[in-house]
N, C-alpha and C positions, 0 to 999 in steps of 0.2 A: 703654725701662725701668718708667717709671711704670706703662704696662699690665700689666708682669711683676708689680709689685709688688702691684697691684688686684689681678689675678687671685690672687698669693699671699697676699692677705688674706682674699677671701672664700673661698677654697679651704679657708684653715686654719680658720678658724671654722665649717665645717660639718662635717659627721659625716664624712665619708671623711678629709677634712683631718685631723680628731683622731684617727681610726681610722690614720690611715697616721702619725702620729705615735708611739702607741701600736706600732706596728708595727714603726718604726725604733729603738725605744726599748728595747723585748723582743728584736730583734734581736741589738741591741749588748750587753745583758747577757748573753744565750746565749752568745755571742762570749767574754766575759767569764768564764761562767760554767765552759764549755767550758776554756779557758786553765788556770784554775785548777784545774780537776781534772785537766788533762794535766799541769799544773807538781806537783801532788799524786801523782800516778801513776808518773811518767816521767822529771820532774823541769826541766821544762822547757815554759816555759810557752805557747810558739807550736805550735798544731797545725795542719797543714793542711788547711784545710776547702775546700768547693766554692769559694766565693766569696774573692776578693782581700781585699778589703777587710773590716774588723770587724763582719761581720753574719756570724749562722746564722739562716737567714730561716726556719726551722721552729720557734724561741722568739715569732717574731712570729706567724706563722701560727695555730700552737695556741691560745696566747689568745685572738685574735680571732674563732676559731670557737667557744671556749667562751663567752664574751660574747655573742656573737652567737645562742645556745643559751638564755642568761638570765641567764648568769654567776652569782653566790649569790644569784640571787632563784629559781632552780631549787628544786624541791622536794629535801630533803634527801637519797633514793635516787638520783633523776637526776641532783643535783649528784655524787655520789658514781661513780656508774656514767660519766659524762660526764668527769670529771675524771681517769677513767683511760682511756676508751676513745679518747677524742680524741687526745691527744699520741702515743698508740701508733698509732692509725690515720696521723699526719700523718707519722710517723716511718717507718712502713712503707710509703705512697705515695712518699715522698719517695726511700727506698734505692732503691725499682723503677725510679723513673722515672729517677735517676742511674744504676743498672746498665743501663738501656734507652736512655739518651742516649746515658751516655760510656762505656760498657763496663766501669765500675770500681765498686768499693765503696771510700767513706769511713770505712765503719763494718762490722763481719762480727760476728756474734752467733752464727755457725755451732756455734761451741766450749760454748757456754751449754746450762744446761738449758732444756726448754721454750720454745723458739725456735722462730719459724716465717721459713723462706726466708733467714736468716741477718740480715733487716732489722730483726726486734723479738723482743725475749726478755723472759721475766717478772720478772728483776730490774731492767733498766733502765724497764719498764714500770711497774713500784713506784716507784724515784726520779722518773720523769715524775709518776707519779701523786701523789706529796708537792710534789713544785716546782709542779703547777696548783693544787692546794688553797691552799699556800702565796701562791701569786702572786694567784690570785682574792681572797683572804680581806685578807691582807697589803701586798700588793707594788700591787697596781692600785688601791684607794683612794690610794694616794701619788702613782701615776701620773695620775689624774684630776687631784688636787690641780695636781702641777707643770706639767698640760697648760693648766690655769685659769690660774696664773699667770704663764705663757709664750704664752699663744695668742696675743699680740701680736708679740713676738719669732719665734715659728713662722710667723705670717703670711709674715714678712720671709725666713725662711729654706726653707719649704717647697718650692718651686721648685728650691733651692739643693738638697735633701734629695731631691728627685724625681729629678732629674739626676743627682747623684752616684752615688744608687742602681742607677739607669737604666745609667750608665755602667759602672760595675766587674759591671752583672750581662750587658751587652754584651760587657766586655773578658775576663771569665771563661768565657762560653759560647763565646768565638771561641778561647781558649787551650784548653781543654777541648778542644774537637770537633778542632783540631790533634792535642791529646794524642792523640787517640782515634784519629785518621787513622794515626799512626807506629804502625809494630810496635815490640811492646816486646824487649828482647835476650832472645832463646830462645823468642818467641811468633811463630810466621807469622800467629795471625788477626790479630793487631794490636790488641788491648785487654790489661787484667790486671785481674784482680779482688783 
């Protein structure tokens, strides 16, 4: 047990440990944001997502990619272009992969103007753009401070967080693959979109 805690302390105080902290926090914040949006638009907080736990990994990956590109240190034109393009690219790739792996869509923008494959559309790309700008300018400095204040606690929680996220991902993959293998009512091909 002490070996696991020692590993957790070393890993948590490393750049990957810090970035995993941001990934988990932003994924959970994304789950909350989508729940609030769903509550506002259809009256219920719970919206089925890919994962069973309170994670929306797209919301974790997009900020990390933007930070890897330089975050707020990027020149303003690059910052504005990146905060628009990166979340849209993450959403497009995620949508395409989910459709390929599970033959299902968790969102579909086909009815929207200026959309691409139903995976992204201009309206939501503009939403992600605004959210990304706010995230990098206002939220991420708070996340850095939160990480700094909780790094010792995170060193204990990191192995638990890694195992919890990995278990949720494995369970999700198993359940979703089983759903994909079963034909849907009225669909002889086995999938639904």
